[in-house]
C-alpha positions in Angstrom: 1.3 8.0 -40.6 0.5 7.9 -36.9 0.0 4.2 -36.9 3.5 3.6 -38.3 4.9 5.9 -35.6 3.0 3.9 -32.9 4.2 0.6 -34.3 7.8 1.8 -34.4 7.6 2.9 -30.8 6.2 -0.6 -29.8 9.0 -2.3 -31.8 11.7 -0.3 -30.1 10.4 -1.1 -26.6 10.0 -4.8 -27.4 13.5 -5.1 -28.8 14.9 -3.2 -25.7 13.1 -5.4 -23.1 14.5 -8.8 -22.0 12.0 -9.7 -19.3 14.6 -9.6 -16.5 12.9 -6.8 -14.6 9.2 -6.0 -14.1 7.8 -4.4 -17.2 6.4 -1.4 -15.3 9.8 -0.6 -13.9 11.4 -1.0 -17.3 8.9 1.3 -18.9 9.4 4.0 -16.2 13.2 4.0 -17.0 12.6 3.8 -20.8 10.3 6.8 -20.8 12.6 8.7 -18.6 15.4 8.1 -21.0 13.3 9.0 -24.0 11.8 12.3 -23.0 10.8 13.1 -26.6 7.8 10.7 -26.1 4.8 12.7 -25.2 2.0 11.5 -22.9 0.0 10.1 -25.8 3.0 8.2 -27.1 3.7 6.8 -23.7 0.1 5.8 -23.2 -0.2 4.0 -26.5 3.2 2.3 -26.2 2.2 1.0 -22.7 -1.1 -0.3 -24.0 0.5 -2.1 -26.9 3.3 -3.8 -25.1 1.0 -5.0 -22.3 -1.5 -6.3 -24.9 1.2 -8.1 -26.8 2.4 -10.0 -23.7 -1.1 -10.9 -22.7 -1.3 -13.1 -25.8 1.3 -15.3 -24.1 2.7 -18.0 -26.4 -0.2 -18.0 -28.8 0.6 -17.7 -32.6 4.4 -17.9 -32.0 5.2 -18.0 -35.8 3.0 -15.0 -36.7 4.3 -11.6 -37.7 4.8 -9.6 -34.5 2.7 -6.7 -35.7 -0.3 -9.0 -36.7 0.1 -10.6 -33.3 0.1 -7.2 -31.7 -3.1 -6.2 -33.5 -4.9 -9.5 -32.5 -3.7 -9.0 -28.9 -4.9 -5.4 -28.8 -8.3 -6.4 -30.2 -8.7 -9.1 -27.6 -7.5 -7.1 -24.6 -9.3 -3.8 -25.1 -12.8 -2.3 -25.4 -11.8 0.7 -27.4 -10.3 0.9 -30.9 -6.7 1.6 -31.8 -4.9 2.6 -35.0 -3.2 -0.8 -35.1 -6.6 -2.6 -35.0 -8.0 -0.2 -37.6 -5.0 -0.7 -39.9 -4.5 -4.5 -39.6 -7.9 -5.8 -38.5 -10.2 -3.3 -40.3 -12.9 -6.0 -40.6 -13.0 -6.3 -36.8 -12.6 -2.6 -35.7 -16.4 -2.2 -35.1 -16.5 -5.3 -32.9 -13.9 -4.3 -30.4 -16.5 -3.8 -27.7 -17.7 -7.4 -27.7 -17.0 -9.8 -24.9 -13.7 -11.6 -24.7 -15.4 -14.9 -25.5 -17.1 -13.4 -28.6 -13.8 -11.8 -29.8 -11.9 -15.1 -29.3 -14.4 -16.8 -31.5 -14.0 -14.2 -34.2 -10.2 -14.5 -34.1 -10.4 -18.3 -34.3 -12.6 -18.1 -37.4 -10.3 -15.7 -39.2 -6.9 -17.1 -38.0 -7.1 -20.9 -37.5 -3.5 -20.9 -36.2 -4.7 -19.1 -33.1 -5.3 -21.6 -30.3 -6.6 -20.4 -27.0 -4.7 -23.2 -25.1 -1.4 -21.8 -26.4 -1.8 -18.5 -24.4 -0.7 -20.3 -21.3 1.8 -22.9 -22.4 2.1 -24.7 -19.1 -1.4 -26.2 -19.0 -0.3 -29.8 -18.2 1.1 -28.8 -14.7 -1.7 -26.7 -13.3 -3.3 -27.2 -9.9 -6.5 -29.2 -9.8 -9.9 -27.6 -10.5 -8.8 -24.7 -12.7 -11.3 -24.3 -15.5 -9.0 -24.0 -18.5 -11.0 -21.8 -21.0 -11.9 -19.3 -18.3 -8.4 -19.3 -17.0 -6.9 -18.7 -20.5 -9.4 -15.9 -21.4 -8.7 -14.1 -18.1 -5.3 -13.1 -19.5 -7.1 -10.7 -21.9 -8.6 -8.7 -19.1 -6.6 -6.4 -16.7 -7.3 -7.4 -13.1 -9.0 -4.9 -10.8 -7.6 -2.9 -8.0 -8.9 -4.2 -4.6 -9.1 -2.3 -1.3 -9.5 -3.9 2.1 -11.2 -1.3 4.2 -11.3 -1.4 8.0 -14.7 -2.5 9.4 -17.1 0.4 9.7 -15.5 2.7 7.1 -16.6 1.2 3.8 -19.7 3.5 3.5 -17.4 6.5 3.9 -15.0 5.2 1.3 -17.9 4.4 -1.1 -19.2 7.9 -0.8 -15.8 9.4 -1.5 -15.5 7.3 -4.7 -18.9 8.4 -5.8 -18.1 12.1 -5.2 -15.1 11.7 -7.5 -17.1 9.7 -10.2 -14.9 6.6 -9.7 -16.7 3.4 -10.5 -16.5 0.6 -8.0 -18.1 -2.6 -6.8 -18.6 -3.5 -3.2 -17.7 -7.2 -2.8 -18.0 -7.7 0.9 -18.4 -5.6 4.1 -14.7 -4.8 3.8 -13.7 -5.2 0.2 -14.1 -2.8 -2.8 -13.1 -3.4 -6.4 -11.9 -0.5 -8.5 -10.6 -0.1 -12.0 -6.9 -0.8 -12.2 -4.8 2.3 -12.3 -7.2 4.3 -10.0 -5.1 7.0 -8.3 -5.6 6.8 -4.6 -2.7 8.9 -3.2 -4.6 12.2 -3.2 -8.1 10.8 -3.0 -7.5 8.7 0.1 -4.1 9.7 1.6 -4.7 8.1 5.0 -3.9 4.4 4.7 -4.7 3.8 8.3 -8.2 2.8 7.2 -7.5 0.7 4.1 -5.0 -1.4 2.3 -4.5 -2.2 -1.3 -4.7 -6.0 -1.4 -6.0 -8.4 -4.0 -9.3 -10.0 -3.0 -7.8 -13.6 -3.3 -5.1 -12.5 -0.9 -7.7 -11.2 1.4 -9.4 -14.6 1.4 -6.3 -16.3 2.8 -7.2 -14.6 6.1 -9.9 -17.3 6.6 -7.0 -19.7 7.2 -5.4 -17.7 10.0 -8.0 -17.8 12.9 -5.8 -16.0 15.5 -6.7 -15.6 19.1 -6.0 -12.6 21.4 -2.3 -12.5 22.6 -1.2 -15.3 20.3 2.3 -14.9 19.1 2.5 -15.3 15.3 5.4 -15.4 12.9 5.0 -14.1 9.3 8.3 -15.6 8.1 8.4 -14.4 4.5 6.7 -11.1 5.2 7.9 -9.0 2.2 5.9 -5.7 2.5 3.7 -7.1 5.2 0.3 -7.6 3.5 -0.5 -10.8 5.3 0.6 -9.4 8.7 -1.7 -6.4 8.3 -4.5 -8.8 7.5 -3.7 -10.9 10.5 -3.6 -7.8 12.7 -7.0 -6.6 11.4 -8.5 -10.0 12.2 -7.1 -9.8 15.8 -5.6 -6.5 16.9 -4.2 -8.1 20.1 -2.0 -10.6 18.2 1.7 -10.4 18.9 3.8 -10.4 15.8 7.3 -11.3 14.5 8.0 -10.4 10.8 11.0 -11.6 8.9 12.4 -11.5 5.4 15.7 -12.2 3.8 15.6 -8.7 2.1 16.2 -5.8 4.5 14.8 -3.4 1.9 11.5 -5.3 2.0 11.4 -4.9 5.8 12.1 -1.2 5.4 9.1 -0.9 3.1 7.1 -2.9 5.7 8.0 -0.4 8.4 6.7 2.4 6.3 3.5 0.5 5.5 2.9 -0.5 9.1 3.4 3.1 10.3 0.8 4.3 7.8 -1.6 1.6 9.0 -1.1 2.4 12.6 0.6 -0.9 13.5 3.3 -0.1 16.0 4.0 -3.1 18.2 5.9 -5.8 16.3 9.3 -7.4 16.1 11.3 -7.8 12.9 14.4 -9.8 11.8 16.3 -10.2 8.6 16.5 -14.0 8.3 17.6 -16.3 5.5 15.2 -19.2 6.0 17.4 -21.6 4.0 20.0 -21.4 6.8 20.0 -22.5 10.5 18.4 -19.7 12.4 18.7 -21.2 15.9 21.1 -18.4 17.0 18.3 -15.9 16.4 15.3 -18.0 17.2 16.3 -20.8 19.6 14.1 -19.5 22.4 11.0 -18.7 20.2 7.8 -20.6 20.2 4.9 -19.5 18.0 1.1 -19.9 18.2 0.9 -19.6 14.5 3.2 -19.4 11.4 2.4 -17.9 8.0 4.6 -19.0 5.2 3.6 -16.8 2.2 6.2 -18.7 0.2 8.5 -17.5 -2.6 7.0 -18.9 -5.8 6.7 -18.5 -9.5 4.0 -15.8 -9.1 2.0 -17.5 -11.9 -1.3 -16.7 -10.3 -0.5 -13.0 -10.7 0.6 -13.0 -14.3 -2.7 -11.2 -15.3 -1.0 -8.2 -13.7 2.5 -9.0 -15.0 1.8 -10.6 -18.4 5.5 -10.3 -19.4 6.1 -13.3 -17.1 3.6 -15.3 -19.2 5.8 -14.6 -22.2 9.2 -15.1 -20.7 8.8 -17.6 -17.9 10.9 -20.8 -18.1 9.1 -23.7 -16.5 12.3 -25.2 -15.2 12.1 -22.6 -12.4 9.0 -24.4 -11.0 11.1 -27.3 -9.6 13.5 -24.7 -8.0 10.6 -22.9 -6.3 9.1 -26.2 -5.1 12.3 -27.3 -3.5 12.8 -23.8 -1.9 9.3 -24.0 -0.4 9.9 -27.5 1.1 13.2 -26.3 2.6 11.7 -23.2 4.2 8.8 -25.2 5.6 11.1 -27.7 7.1 13.3 -25.0 8.7 10.5 -23.0 10.3 8.0 -25.6 11.6 10.3 -26.5 14.5 9.5 -23.1 16.1 5.8 -23.8 16.1 4.0 -25.1 19.2 2.2 -28.4 19.1 -1.5 -28.1 18.3 -1.0 -24.8 16.5 -1.5 -23.8 12.9 0.9 -23.5 10.0 -0.5 -21.6 7.1 1.1 -22.2 3.7 0.3 -19.7 0.9 1.4 -19.3 -2.7 0.3 -17.0 -5.6 1.0 -19.9 -7.9 -1.3 -22.0 -10.2 1.2 -24.8 -10.5 0.6 -28.2 -8.9 4.3 -28.7 -8.1 4.2 -25.6 -5.9 0.8 -26.3 -4.4 -0.7 -29.8 -3.9 2.7 -31.5 -4.3 4.3 -29.3 -1.6 1.3 -30.0 0.7 1.9 -33.8 0.1 5.6 -33.4 0.9 4.8 -31.5 4.1 2.4 -34.1 5.3 4.9 -36.9 4.6 8.0 -35.3 6.0 7.0 -32.8 8.8 4.9 -33.2 12.0 2.0 -31.4 10.4 -1.5 -32.6 9.6 -3.5 -31.0 6.8 -6.8 -29.4 7.9 -7.9 -27.8 4.6 -6.5 -26.4 1.4 -7.9 -24.8 -1.8 -7.0 -23.1 -5.0 -8.5 -19.6 -4.6 -9.7 -19.0 -8.1 -9.5 -15.3 -8.9 -9.5 -15.6 -12.7 -13.3 -15.2 -13.0 -13.3 -12.2 -10.7 -10.6 -10.0 -12.3 -8.3 -11.1 -9.4 -5.2 -13.1 -8.7 -5.4 -16.9 -8.3 -3.8 -18.2 -5.1 -3.3 -21.4 -3.1 -3.7 -21.7 0.7 -3.4 -24.7 3.1 -3.8 -24.8 6.9 -1.9 -27.5 8.9 -1.8 -28.3 12.6 1.4 -29.4 14.3 1.3 -32.7 16.2 
C-alpha cells in the first residue's frame, strides 16, 4: 500500500535525524544519498517530517504514527494518505481553521494538550498570548520581501503575471507563500531583499542620520545592515562577525544589493578587540545577538522538538558579555540597538535589565515584536542611549 510506503519513508528519516543540523540541510543530503526516492516521495516525506516536528512536545507517549497523523491534520489544508488511514473520521475536515481542528483533536484525544506543543511556556517574554502562540506552530510562516521604495507596484505586477498570490503589507513589504521561487522570477536583488516582516520592523529602532558611522557587530549575512542602509544610504558602515564564511556571504549579498562602501572585520566579540578597534568611535551600534532563535521555530520546527532549555542561560550570558565588550566603542548620546529572535525572557527583558544595571546605557524603548499572528517570526528589540 502507498500509505505504508510513505510511513516507512517517514520513519527512516526520523530515525536518521538527530537535530544537530538544520532539517532542510539534512533532507537535502538524505535525498541526495537516496536517489531512488522520486519527487513525489521527497515531497510527502518532507511534509510529514515537518508536520511531525510542528507538534512539538505534545502527546509524548503516543504512537509516533498516530502523532504524525494528528500533526499532519493540524498543519495542512489538503488531505494525505496518513490522515485518511489513521484519522478517517476527520479526513473531510482538513480544510477547517487551525482553531477548529485543535478543538476536534482535543475532543477525540484528551491526552492532547495545546500547551504541551511549546514546553517552555513558563519562561516566555511578557505579553505573548499563549493560545495564539501555540497554534501558530501549525502554520508555515510566509516569505516576506522588503522592496525598495518606488518599486513595489512593479513587483506586484510581476507576481500577478505569474499567478503568484501575495499580500501587500506596507509600501515596501510583500508577503508571499513560503517556498515561492524567486531566482528566475526576480533575479535582480538590487531592488528587494528577503527579510521577515518582524525583522523589518526592527528598523524603527535605528534612526540613522546622514554620514553617521554605524557598527553592525554580529552582522551574519547582513540583513540588518542592508535595512540600515536603505533607511539612510549615506550611512557609513562597519560589519563584523566571528565567522568569516558569514562575511563572505555578506559580500555576495551586498554586491547583489548594490552596497559597495563598507568595512568588514572578522572579530570574536568575547575577546578584547582593542588591537583592531582602539581608535573607532561609532554613532550607532546594532547588536543582533546570538540567541536561541526560538522566535523563528515556526520555520525550523525541529528546534521546537530537540531544544534543551539549559542553552537559554548560555545565550543570556553570551549576550551580556558581547554587549559589555562593544558598548565602549559607542559615542556618548548615541544609540545602542539590541535585537534577538527569541521569545525567552532571559534573553530579552532580563538582558535589558542587566544592561541598564551594568553598562552606561539608558533604555529608551523595547518591545516583543509579535509575528505569530501574522505568519511571521517573533522578535525582541530595545534601543538604549549611552550616557
